[in-house]
N, C-alpha and C positions, 0 to 999 in steps of 0.2 A: 366549580361543580356546576357542568350547564344545567337550567332551567328545563325541565324534561317538557314542559308546558309549550316550547318553540319548536320543537320538534322540525316543522316545515323547514324548508330553505328561507322563507320570504319572511318566516317570523325572526329569522337573525339577526344582529345585529352588527356593524361593522367592524366588529373585534374578533365575533366567531365565528365570521365569514372569513377573516384573514389565517385563522386559528386552522379552518376547515381547509381553506389553500394550499395550506401548509403543510399540513396532513393528508392531502390527496397528493402531494408530490411525494412525500414519503412512502405512499402506498405504488406511485411510480416505479421508483426505485425500489420497493423489496419485493415488485412482480418482475422486473428486472432479473434481480440474482435470482429470485426461482427457476425464471427461466431457465437462465444459465445452467444453476445448479442439478435442472432435471437432465436435460440436456449433456450433463457431464455421466450424470450418474448413468444415461442411457445407452451415450455411445461414446463417453469415453474421455478424456482429456483434452485432446489434439483435438480432435472434433470442435469439442464444446470452445474450444479457445479462436479456431475459427469462427464459426456462426458467429460466435460473441461480436469480433469487430465488425463482421459483415452486417449486422441486425445493428449494431451500436450506431453506424456510420449513417444510416437508411432513418430509426427513430430520433436519434439527435438532430439531424435537420428537420423531419416532419415536424420535431416538439417545438427546434424554436423560432421557426419561421412562423408558428402559430402565434406564441408566446411574443415573438418582436410584433405582429399585425395587432395582438390585445393591450398589449403593454406601448407599443410605441418605441420599441427602441431599434436603432441600424444594426442590416447586420452586413457582415463584410469577409467572402467567402463560405459562407456558415460561420463565422465566429460576432459575437456584440460588438460594437463600437465601443462599448464603453469599456472592454478591453483594452481593445487597440488604441486608444485614445490614452492609456494610463502612461505612465513617464518610467522612465528605468529603474528610480529609486523605487515606484510607487509599485510597480509591478515587482520585482524581488520581494518586496514586504508581501504581497498578495497570496506570491508563491509559497514567500515560510508561513505565513498564517493557516494556508492550509495546512500546511507540511506537522505542523501543533496541532492543527484540531484533528487530523488524522492520528494522533498519539496519543491524545486525550482522548478522542473515542473508542480506542482499542484500552484505552486506561478504565475507561469506567465500564467497558464490555467485563475487563476483568473481575473487577472489584464489586461488579453486581452480582457475579456470580461467585463470587470470593465470599463475601457478606452474606450470601443466603444460603449458600451448601458447602463453603469450607475452601482451602488454601488448594488441597491436594484435586478435586476434581477444577477448580479455577484455572491450575498448571496441564490440565488434561485436554482440556478444552484449548487452553490458548495455545497450545503445540499442536493438538492437530486443525485448527486454524493454520498456523504459519503450513504447514501439509497444503493447505490449498492456495492462501494468499501469496507465499515466496513465488509456486511456477506463472501464478496468472502475475504476477507483477512486474517478472522477468517479458514475459509474453507482451505485455504491454508498453515496457519501455521500449523493447528490441526491436517491436512493430516502431515503434516513435523517432528512433531513430536510424530505423530503414538498414538491421544489420542483416550478413546474409545466415542461412542455415545452419552454420557451423561456423562464426567468426571468429573463434580460436580466444583465447589471451587477452586480445586486446581489445575483441568487441566485450567480452567482460569489466574489462577496468573501463569500459565508456560508458555498459551500463550501471555500475556500480555507481557514478557519481548521479545515476539518475533517479534513484530511490528515493522513496519518499524520507528517509533518515536522512538523505546527505544535505537538506540545506537546514538542517535542525542541529546536526552534530558534526564532530570535528573526526575526517576519517585521511588516512594515506595509504599510500600505495610503495613498499618498503621488499628491501631482493629480490631485484626482478634479476631473474634468469630466460634465456630461452626454452626452458620447457617448464616455469610457474613463476608465481610472485607471492609476496604475503600481504595480505589485507590489514591492518588496525584500523579498531573505532579509537582512537584517541581519547575523546572525551563522547559519552552517553548521556543524553540529559535528563534521561530517568535514572541512573546512575548517579550522574551530580546533583541530583535535586535528594535522594536518599542522602549522601554525604552531607549535604548542608544542613541534613537533619541528627546527621550524628547517627544516622543506621547502616548496620553493612550491608555491603553488594546485595541487589539484589539474583538469586542463583538462575540465571535464563543457559544456564548452556543447553537444559534438554529442548528447549526451542531452538537454540541456535544449533546444534545439530542436527534440526527438520530444516531451518530456514534458510540456508547459507549452502548446503548441498543442493536441494531442491531451487534454488535458484541461479547457482552456477550452471545445471545442469540445463535446465531450460533456457539457457543461454548456447548452449554448446554441451550437446550429451557425449562429448570425449574429455570432459575438466570434472576432475574429481578433486574434492576437498577436504583436509584436514584440520582440525582444532588445534591452533597453538596455544591455544587458554581461553576459560569462559570462565563467568564466575559460577557460581563459587570457588575455580580455582584462583591461586595464588597467584598476581600479576603485576608486573613493574608501575610507577606513575605514570610512564608515557601511554600507555594503552590498556584498557580494560578491557578488551577482547581482542584475538589475534585470531585469523585464518588462514590458512596456505592450500594455494589453488596450483593444482598440476596441468598440462594436457597429458592425455594418458595418448600415445601414437596409435598403439598397437587396435584403436577401435575402428582406423582407418583399414584396417587389415581383411 
């Protein structure tokens, strides 16, 4: 607990100032999110995403330039040189660590609700969160890859390889046809951890029924999603959950 007699900034020690700096960075992140959610509420998801990418590029550029001058790190085309200087192995490790941190953060939020308000509220919040995060992630990946407005099934295949899950789970695409394909999650980090503890699969189907259709539709509105199987459904050893994606040509008529 901080000594309240040292409330003025100059009265803080280096440790307290460092904590304050991290807290202020978190406030920026939260303010960024709150702006996005309010624009989404006032103007709809599509306009919110359009505005988000414009705001992000400008804001990120301003913040990185200022921090680079303050902390003395170099920038090349808006990217910190420390990132550009990483070799392939180190960069892959960084991307994996970021993905694991994302999953850990998701788990911390789930358990924070579960331990305080119970499993039902945690699952309800989790499923609703996916209804917002999944189309956002789809929009982010679509923008990163430079996909067209309706990139079809090939666009979805490419996008699935760039989800946060993709670097820490094992997944595959099977039963490929002209009109569709099946996506399998062969190994899921969450379910594998539960298996090691001798626990049953986490029943994630309710979240999956939100997550996967929302992601696919945001890539291409013509794509339809069908659940092949997802816990608590029984499943074979070679996959934990599986989803069939098909293209509805009637949408173009």
